[in-house]
N, C-alpha and C positions, 0 to 999 in steps of 0.2 A: 734610749733616744731622748736625752734631756737637752733642752734648748740652751745654747750658749749665746747669751744676749750680746756679747761683743761681736759675734759673727752672724747670728741668725735673725737680726732685725734689720730690715732693708727699707729705706724710704721708697715710696711709690715712684718718685722721680728717677731713682737709680734703676728700677725695673724697666722704666720706659727707655732709659738710655742704653742699658746693656742687659736685655732679657736673657741672653745666652749664658751669662755669668751666673745668674740666679738659678737657672735650670740646672746648670752643671753643678752648682753648689749643693742643691738638694739631692741630686742623684749620687754624688760622691760621698757626702757627709751622712746620708740617711737620716737627716733631721729636717723638720719643716722650717720654712722661713716665714717670719711674721712681716707682712708689708704694713707700712705705716703711712699715714697722711696727716701732716700737721701734728706729729707726735703721738697720734692715736692709732692703735691697731685697726686695720680695715679688712685684711684678708690673710689667708695662710696659703703658701705654695708648698706642695708636697709631691714627691715622685709617685707615679701611678703604682709601682710595685710596693712601695711602703704603705700607700693608702690601702691597697688590696689586702696586704698582710694584716694591717690594723683592723680592717673590717672582719676578716676571718677570725682573728683573735677575739674580738668582741663577741662574735656569734658563738664561738666555742665556750667562752666564759658564761654567756647567758644560758647555754644549754646545761652547763655544769650546775649553775645556780638553780635552774628549774629541776634538774635531777635530784639535787639535795633537798629541795622543797618537797618533791614527791616522796622521798624517803621519810622525811619528818612527818608527812601527812598520811603515812602508811599506804601510799599509792604505789605499791611495788608488785611485781609478778616474778614467779620463778623462771629460771632459764628455760625449762621445758615448756612452760606456758608461753613465753615470748617466742620461742622457736615455732610452736604450734600456730600462734597468731600470724607469724610471718611466713608460714608455709615452708619452713626449713627442715622439717623432720623427715 
């Protein structure tokens, strides 16, 4: 999902004139659109599904990093112990 600056940068005035086009663009391209005002970025428009997917991906990656940190710090338990703690035996 890399930004294509030729297509994904939209002046705020264009959004005001034709918001449907911007919404359709983010939904179809699955890329966020950078809104600008006077040549500076002011906001990002992204589809809800793409936003939710990105949030889930970040949460997963944080959990992986936390798990790896636990392994490095010798904070691990056996599968049997984990099952016992969770009441799965």
